[in-house]
OpenMM code with the backbone's topology and positions (N, CA, C; nanometers):
from openmm import Vec3, app, unit

residues = "MET ALA ALA HIS VAL ARG ASP ALA GLY LEU ILE GLN LEU ASP GLN VAL LEU SER VAL TYR PRO ILE ALA SER ASP ASP MET ARG THR PRO SER TYR GLU ALA ASP ASP ALA ALA ASP PRO ALA GLN GLY GLU ALA THR ILE ALA ASN".split()
positions = [
    Vec3(0.4642, 0.2916, -1.5418),
    Vec3(0.5324, 0.2403, -1.6476),
    Vec3(0.4803, 0.0943, -1.6781),
    Vec3(0.4499, 0.0217, -1.5691),
    Vec3(0.3979, -0.1173, -1.5948),
    Vec3(0.2704, -0.1223, -1.6682),
    Vec3(0.1809, -0.0277, -1.6391),
    Vec3(0.0582, -0.0235, -1.7148),
    Vec3(0.0815, 0.0098, -1.8645),
    Vec3(0.1748, 0.1005, -1.8928),
    Vec3(0.2075, 0.1320, -2.0308),
    Vec3(0.2614, 0.0107, -2.1061),
    Vec3(0.3516, -0.0663, -2.0450),
    Vec3(0.4097, -0.1822, -2.1043),
    Vec3(0.3028, -0.2852, -2.1289),
    Vec3(0.2104, -0.3094, -2.0305),
    Vec3(0.1022, -0.4003, -2.0452),
    Vec3(0.0109, -0.3589, -2.1522),
    Vec3(-0.0335, -0.2321, -2.1498),
    Vec3(-0.1291, -0.1841, -2.2505),
    Vec3(-0.0753, -0.1837, -2.3914),
    Vec3(0.0533, -0.1597, -2.4083),
    Vec3(0.1118, -0.1595, -2.5423),
    Vec3(0.1445, -0.2959, -2.5894),
    Vec3(0.1272, -0.3976, -2.5063),
    Vec3(0.1531, -0.5395, -2.5416),
    Vec3(0.2940, -0.5688, -2.5664),
    Vec3(0.3850, -0.4914, -2.5073),
    Vec3(0.5300, -0.5076, -2.5283),
    Vec3(0.5777, -0.6420, -2.4697),
    Vec3(0.5441, -0.6646, -2.3401),
    Vec3(0.5745, -0.7964, -2.2773),
    Vec3(0.4641, -0.8353, -2.1908),
    Vec3(0.4633, -0.9591, -2.1478),
    Vec3(0.3575, -1.0057, -2.0571),
    Vec3(0.4194, -0.9957, -1.9135),
    Vec3(0.3590, -0.9178, -1.8237),
    Vec3(0.4010, -0.9005, -1.6899),
    Vec3(0.3518, -1.0157, -1.6013),
    Vec3(0.4344, -1.0757, -1.5250),
    Vec3(0.3966, -1.1712, -1.4314),
    Vec3(0.3671, -1.1144, -1.2948),
    Vec3(0.4470, -1.0136, -1.2630),
    Vec3(0.4312, -0.9513, -1.1303),
    Vec3(0.4712, -0.8026, -1.1445),
    Vec3(0.4196, -0.7220, -1.0520),
    Vec3(0.4548, -0.5798, -1.0459),
    Vec3(0.4834, -0.5525, -0.8957),
    Vec3(0.6030, -0.4958, -0.8749),
    Vec3(0.6405, -0.4529, -0.7411),
    Vec3(0.6209, -0.3028, -0.7332),
    Vec3(0.5144, -0.2565, -0.6544),
    Vec3(0.4860, -0.1178, -0.6436),
    Vec3(0.5485, -0.0651, -0.5154),
    Vec3(0.6266, 0.0450, -0.5328),
    Vec3(0.6942, 0.1064, -0.4203),
    Vec3(0.6360, 0.2456, -0.4047),
    Vec3(0.5828, 0.2777, -0.2841),
    Vec3(0.5233, 0.4072, -0.2667),
    Vec3(0.6074, 0.4864, -0.1666),
    Vec3(0.6290, 0.6157, -0.1992),
    Vec3(0.7094, 0.7012, -0.1062),
    Vec3(0.6225, 0.7352, 0.0157),
    Vec3(0.6969, 0.7628, 0.1212),
    Vec3(0.6317, 0.8064, 0.2479),
    Vec3(0.6793, 0.9441, 0.2835),
    Vec3(0.5938, 1.0184, 0.3485),
    Vec3(0.6305, 1.1554, 0.3876),
    Vec3(0.7106, 1.1579, 0.5193),
    Vec3(0.6917, 1.0615, 0.5998),
    Vec3(0.7626, 1.0587, 0.7314),
    Vec3(0.7773, 0.9126, 0.7794),
    Vec3(0.8796, 0.8866, 0.8517),
    Vec3(0.8915, 0.7517, 0.9112),
    Vec3(0.8559, 0.7528, 1.0616),
    Vec3(0.7934, 0.8572, 1.1050),
    Vec3(0.7488, 0.8658, 1.2449),
    Vec3(0.6336, 0.7696, 1.2706),
    Vec3(0.6534, 0.6704, 1.3537),
    Vec3(0.5523, 0.5639, 1.3826),
    Vec3(0.4731, 0.6001, 1.5087),
    Vec3(0.4918, 0.7267, 1.5585),
    Vec3(0.4198, 0.7620, 1.6767),
    Vec3(0.3015, 0.8644, 1.6486),
    Vec3(0.2495, 0.8633, 1.5322),
    Vec3(0.1408, 0.9542, 1.5015),
    Vec3(0.0120, 0.8948, 1.5552),
    Vec3(-0.0907, 0.9764, 1.5734),
    Vec3(-0.2215, 0.9206, 1.6316),
    Vec3(-0.2751, 0.8119, 1.5428),
    Vec3(-0.2658, 0.8215, 1.4114),
    Vec3(-0.3212, 0.7167, 1.3224),
    Vec3(-0.2497, 0.5825, 1.3326),
    Vec3(-0.1179, 0.5922, 1.3496),
    Vec3(-0.0325, 0.4692, 1.3662),
    Vec3(-0.0714, 0.4041, 1.5006),
    Vec3(-0.0800, 0.4882, 1.5998),
    Vec3(-0.1168, 0.4381, 1.7369),
    Vec3(-0.2542, 0.3685, 1.7323),
    Vec3(-0.3489, 0.4344, 1.6677),
    Vec3(-0.4882, 0.3748, 1.6597),
    Vec3(-0.4867, 0.2437, 1.5839),
    Vec3(-0.4068, 0.2304, 1.4788),
    Vec3(-0.3993, 0.1038, 1.4004),
    Vec3(-0.3151, -0.0044, 1.4670),
    Vec3(-0.2314, 0.0386, 1.5697),
    Vec3(-0.1460, -0.0597, 1.6353),
    Vec3(-0.2185, -0.1752, 1.6967),
    Vec3(-0.3353, -0.1499, 1.7566),
    Vec3(-0.4093, -0.2541, 1.8251),
    Vec3(-0.5136, -0.3181, 1.7302),
    Vec3(-0.5251, -0.2717, 1.6064),
    Vec3(-0.6283, -0.3201, 1.5170),
    Vec3(-0.5891, -0.4562, 1.4600),
    Vec3(-0.6880, -0.5352, 1.4294),
    Vec3(-0.6673, -0.6690, 1.3655),
    Vec3(-0.7023, -0.6516, 1.2185),
    Vec3(-0.6020, -0.6463, 1.1288),
    Vec3(-0.6384, -0.6213, 0.9882),
    Vec3(-0.7209, -0.7338, 0.9327),
    Vec3(-0.7100, -0.8552, 0.9841),
    Vec3(-0.7891, -0.9659, 0.9356),
    Vec3(-0.9410, -0.9452, 0.9579),
    Vec3(-0.9704, -0.8638, 1.0595),
    Vec3(-1.1072, -0.8342, 1.0901),
    Vec3(-1.1546, -0.7067, 1.0364),
    Vec3(-1.0737, -0.6333, 0.9542),
    Vec3(-1.1112, -0.5062, 0.8944),
    Vec3(-1.1176, -0.3920, 0.9885),
    Vec3(-1.0402, -0.3929, 1.0918),
    Vec3(-1.0499, -0.2867, 1.1985),
    Vec3(-0.9497, -0.1745, 1.1705),
    Vec3(-0.8724, -0.1782, 1.0747),
    Vec3(-0.7730, -0.0647, 1.0515),
    Vec3(-0.8499, 0.0655, 1.0243),
    Vec3(-0.7950, 0.1709, 1.0760),
    Vec3(-0.8602, 0.2965, 1.0570),
    Vec3(-0.8508, 0.3499, 0.9188),
    Vec3(-0.7569, 0.3020, 0.8390),
    Vec3(-0.7400, 0.3506, 0.7007),
    Vec3(-0.8631, 0.3012, 0.6185),
    Vec3(-0.9213, 0.1863, 0.6513),
    Vec3(-1.0384, 0.1361, 0.5838),
    Vec3(-1.1636, 0.2127, 0.6145),
    Vec3(-1.1592, 0.2898, 0.7257),
    Vec3(-1.2829, 0.3597, 0.7663),
    Vec3(-1.3030, 0.4885, 0.6893),
] * unit.nanometer
topology = app.Topology()
chain = topology.addChain("A")
for resn in residues:
    res = topology.addResidue(resn, chain)
    for name in ("N", "CA", "C"):
        topology.addAtom(name, app.Element.getBySymbol(name[0]), res)
């Protein structure tokens, strides 16, 4: 919706809060455990790989 409002020139957006649904709140999956020790500032997260 924010893109439509922006593209139509209806109002000027200052910020957009994007909320994404999750499939599960289980924080014990292998990917969460692998990312637990990663340093995001160093680009070590497995999602980026």
